[in-house]
N, C-alpha and C positions, 0 to 999 in steps of 0.2 A: 402580185408576182412581178418581179423585175425581169424585163426582157434583156437577157444578157447580150444578145446580138446588137442591141441599140448602143451598147457601150463598147462594142468591138472586143468583147471578152470571149475569146475562142480557145480551141484546144491546139497545143503545139507540143510535140514530144511528150505527150501524156500529161501535160500540165496546162492549166487554164489561166491565162493572164494576158494582158496587153498594156502598153504604156497609155497613160491617161492623156487626153488631149490638153493642149495648153489654153490659157485664157484667151489668147489672141485668136483662137478658132471660133469664138462666140461673139455675137453682136453686143453683148452687155455683160457686166459683172454678175448680175442676177442670173442670167442664163447659164453662165459658167458654173456658178455655185449650185444651181439646181442639177446640172449634169454631174458635177463632182460628187454630190450626195448620193445620187443613184449609182454612180460608178463604184463608189466605195462600198455601198451595200451589196452590189453584185459581187465584188471581189470577196467581201467578208463571207458570203455564202459559199463561194468556191473554195476558199482556204479551209473552211470548217468541214466541208464534206468531201472534197475531191482530192486534196493534197495533204494527207496526214504526215508526209515526210518533210513538209516545209519547215516546221519548227526545228527539227533535228538538224537540217542543213544550215539554217540561220544561226542557231546556237553554236554549231561547230565553228563557224567562221568568227562569230563574236568572241568565242573562247580563246582565240589567238591573242593572248594577253600582251605579247611584246611585238614591236613593229617588225623585226626580222621574220617572225613566224607568220604575221599577217601578210607581208609582202610576198613571201613564198606561196602562201595560199592563194593570193590574188593572181599571181602569175600562173597558177595551175587550175584556174576555173574552167569548167566546161561551158559551152555556149549557153546551155540551159541555166547554169548558175549565174552566168553574167547577166542574163535577162532578169533573173531574180534580183540581182544587185541593183540593176537600173530601176527596178520597181520600188526600191526602198525596203527590200526584204519581206515582201508579201505579208505585211502586217495590216493589210486592208487600207493602207494609205499610200498615196504617191510619195516619192522621195521628197523629203521635207525641204521646203523653200526657206531661204534666209534673206534677210534684208542686207543689201550691200550699198556702200557709198564710197565715193572717192574723197580722200582726205590728204592733207599735208601734215605730217607728224614729225616732230623733232626726233632725231636719231636716239637721243637719250631716253625717250619715252617709249621706245620699242624694245621688246625682250625676246631673246632667242629661244627656240624650242628644240634646237639640236645642240649636241655637246662638242661639236667640232667646227672651228672657224679657221680656214687655211690662211696663214699669214701671207703667202704669195698672192692668192686670189684677192686678199683684202687690200694689199698695198702695192703690188708690183706695177700695176698700170699707172696709178697716180704718181708714184715716186720716179717713174721713168721719164716724167716731164713731157710725155707725148701729147697731153691735152691740158696745157696750162690754163686755158679759159675755164675748163670744168673745175680745176683746182680752186681758182679764184671764186667761182660761183659757190662752191661748197664753203669756202672760208667766209663768204658774204652771207651765208645763212640760207641760201636757196630761195624757193624750193627747187629741188633737183630730181631728175629721173635718170638712173643709170640703166640704160637699155630699156627696161620695162618698169612699171610701178611694182612696188612690193605687194605681196598678198599677205594680209594681216587679219587676225582674229581679235575682235573686241570682246573680251570676257570680263563682264562686270566692270567695264571702264578701264581695264588695263589692256594694252595692245601687245599681242604676241605675233611674232613673225612665223608665217606658215611657209612661205617661199621667198627667197631673196636675201638670205643671210649674208652672203658675201658682198652684195650691193650695199646692204645696210652697213656692214663693217667698214667698207671703203669710205663711206661718209662719216661714220662715227669717229674713226681714228683721226680724221682731219678736223672735224668740228662737230662735237656732240649736239650742238644747238641748231645744226642745219636741218631744215625741213625736207622730208622725202615724200614724194608723191606715192600714195598707197591706195590699193583697193581693199576696203575693210568689210569683212563679214561680221555681222552682229548676231549675238545669241538672243534675239528678241522674241523668237517663237516660244510659246509657253513650255513645250516639252522638248525643246532643242537647246538644252543648256549644258552641253558637253564642256568639260574642262579642256584646256589647250591640248593635252595629250590625246584625248578622245577625238578632238577636231582633226588632228593629223590623220587619224585612222579614216575619218570620213572623207578627207581629201584624197587619200590613196584609193578609196573605193571609187570616187568620182573619176580619178585618173584611169583606173582599170577599165571603167565603162567606156571612157572616151578613147582609149587606145586598144580596144579589142582584147582586153584581158592582160595587157602587158604594162607593168609598172617599171619605169626607167629608174636607174640609180647612178650615182657618181660617188667618188671617194675623195677624201682629203689625203694628200700625199703624206706618207709617214714622217713623223717628226715635225710637222708644220702647223700643228694645232696651237693657235695663239693662247688658248686657255691653259696650256701646259708650259708656256714660255716665261722665263724670268725677264726682268727689265734689261739685264746685261746681255742676254741672248738677242733680244729685240734690237738693242742699240747696235750690236755687231752687224746684224742683218741690214739695218738702215744705213750704217756707215759704209757698207760695201755696195749698196744698191741705189741710194738717192742720186739722181742725175741733175745736171745743171739746169735743165728746163724746170724742174720742180723748185729749185732754189730761186730761179728767176721769177716764177709765179708768185712765190711768197714775197719777194722783194717788191714786185710791182704792186701787189695788193696792199701791203703795209707801207709802201713808199719808204722803205728803210733798208739798211745794209744787213739784212738777216743772213746768217750763214747756215751751213748744214747742221752744225751742232745745235743751233736754236730750234731748227725744225725737228731734229731728233728728240730734243727735250719735250717739245709740244706733243709729238706723236706718242711718246712713251707715257706721258702724263695722261693722255686720252685713253691709252690702252689700260692703264691702271684704273681709271674710272670705270671702263667697261667690265673689267674683272671684278670690281667691287660692287657695282650697282646694277649690272646687266648680265648676271649669270644665267646660264641655261636653266630651264625649268627642271624640277625634280624628275629623275628617271628619263631625261631627254635622250632620244635615240641618236645614233651616229648619222653622219651625212649620207651614208650609203642607202639608207631606207627612208629618207625624207621626201615629201611630195615635190615633184617637179611639174608645176602647172603649165609651164610654157612649152612643153613638148607638143608636137603635132599641131602647129599653128594655134597654140594656146587652147587646145581642145579640152584639157583637164580643167582649166579655169572656167571655160564656158559651160562645161557640164556641171561643175560645182555651183555656178551661179543660177542654173535652172532648178537645182534641188540636190541637197546633200543625201548621201546614201545611208547614213545613220547606222554605221557598223557597230 
């Protein structure tokens, strides 16, 4: 007979569960695994006998097939449901852990998972000429970090962006071969083989847990999605907005009398490559419902690194 109190499995709001302790709480890996086995057995018994509504609640949230519906549901969780989410949905297992590593990945080897990339957020800072040294660093191939590393999902050897699309596009449009510092989540766990769209759902669950049930959002300004722009429209935007500091950075880097027209040609060519080779995934959601892991002092990212919620 498993002693439930040993595993801190108690009753709260009519439901019996509690977060599992981390490996750091134990003197050895063996001691942790022994505890984990007993903990899971205790939870299995509770789920089977004490909480017949668990499956219904879990399946209801999993049934939110599109991201807008999921985000709405996550923003409307009760405290009880949020605890469930943090536990990994009461399947008798703690929220599933994933292997992570820091890597430097070329911009052209990263693929977007959202269907909107704002031209202004992609280009306005770099073409303003306010940071010529960063422009030259990107042209030189990096590696670069734009504010924070990208959050990336390695799915069977292909890298998909979870968070940081506009930081990625800033780099790509200047130099697709530039390396970007990234935190990579790998689908190495046997039963954690979600495709990129499913992984976005997992991250939103982690963010909901980290932010007390609130999932932040942001939008692309109307008419500014680069995936909808022609080369002529992009050239007009560049012609009106490229500043002297940007031109000077190119001239310094190449030690050549490069003019604004040359830079426009290069950026438009890179945009064409992006539209051809780095299209969004099938059924990619809009920016408004994409994971924002950097909110709350990176709380969403830290939670995801501890264990995905497996929605």
